[in-house]
N, C-alpha and C positions, 0 to 999 in steps of 0.2 A: 619448968617458969610458973608464973605468981596468975589464980586468975584474976586477975584486976587486972593485965595487961592484953590481956584475949576479950575483941568484942569482932559481934560477926559485925559485916559486915553485907551490906545493902544487899552485894554480889549473890549470897550463900556463898559468902567463904570466910577465912578469919582471914584477922587483924594480929599482926605478932611489933607486939611490941615493946622488947626488951631485945635490946640483942645490934650484934651490925647488919645481921637478916627480918630490918621493919623495912613492910611490906605484907599483900595481902597474898594466903596464899588460901588458892580454890579450891573449893574441892565437891567435887563435882555431885547434885542431886538429883530424883528419878524425876522431876520436873522437870528440872535449865535440861537433860538430855532429849524429852518428845521434842520443848519446845525449839530445842535446835533441831533434830531430824526432821520434823517439818518442816517447819525454813528448808532447809537441806531440797528435801522434799520437792516444793510451792515453790527455789531456784532450779531446779532441775526443770521440770514439768515448765514452765515457763521456760527458758533456755529451749528449750527438744522442741518444745512448740515455733515453733520466734521460727529455729532451724528447720523443719520441716515446709512449713507456709514462706519460708525464703526461694526453699529451694522452687514446691511448687509457681512457687510466680518464674520464678528462669526461665520452669518447662515448657508454662504455656507463652513466657513470652519468646523463644525458641522457636516454638514448634508454628505459635499466628507471622513471627520476621521468617520461615522456611513457605510461608504458601504460600506470600505474600511477591517473598521473589521473584520461583515458577509460575505466577499467573501476570497479565497483562490485560487493562477496562479493552472490553466491546462493547457501544454506543448504540443508541437505538432512535431516532428518533418519532413523535408518531406528529399526525395532518389534524388539521382539523380543516377537514373542506368543503363538511356540508357529510348526510348522510348515503349518499353512497359516492362520492368520490375522498371519503378521509383515507388515508392511508400510510401502510412502517414502514422507513424506509432501514433495511440492518442490515447487518456489516456485509460490506464488500459494493455493495448502490445494489442491494437488492430489494425493490419493489410492490410489497406486499398490498392490495387497494383489500380495502376491508367493507369494502358496500354487502359484501356477496354471503360474509360474517355477517352480517345485523338484519338480513332479511328473517333469520329463524331465534332474533330475539324481542321480544314488545315491550314496546316501551308505557310506562305505565299512566294513569290516562293526568293530567297534569304535573306528570314535569317536562322538565325541561329538553332538550334533544338531547340539542350539540352538552351539553352535564351528562347526561347517564348516557349517553355512548362511550364518554367519551374512558367513563367512569366504569366499562365496562370494560375497554379494550387495556387501561392502566388494568384491573387488576387480572386479564387475562397477561402480564407480559411480568408482574409482579410473582405470578406463579413461573415462570419461565428462570425469574431466580433473578430479575432487575431492580435496578433501584432510581425512586425518581433520579437528579441531580438538577432539574434545572427547566423554566419552562418560560415560555413567551405566552398572550392571546391564543396563539393558533398552533402551537412548536415545542413538547413536551419533553426532553428527553434524560433518555433512560441511559444506566448504564452495570455490567454486572461482571468482573472479572473470568477470562478463559485464561487454566492452564495453556499452555504451548509446550 
């Protein structure tokens, strides 16, 4: 093949301009192989990390669903009726008066009595795993999941 019919293409290939087999013949170079391998590694790592992430999300969702199906909520009502008569209505209708428990707690000066003692009771309930779900001026309703 005459030299004037051969020219280099932009893809590091050789263009054959004579005869029936006209076209680009690819000649691999070290630079192009490294670039291809790097791109393949990136693609493989990206695909692998996405698959791991999807599997992890499916595992967490299945664990959460299993926990929710095995539990039912339990409710408690905290009712303010003055410092001595504040009471807690626990599941099963058990009423617990909190006035005797408040006697050991000293209210800071200039603090509102109702707000302070309701806050003490709420902190006790949240330590037991309850979460506040509803409020009225005198009642606070809490809920927690219980396994049956």
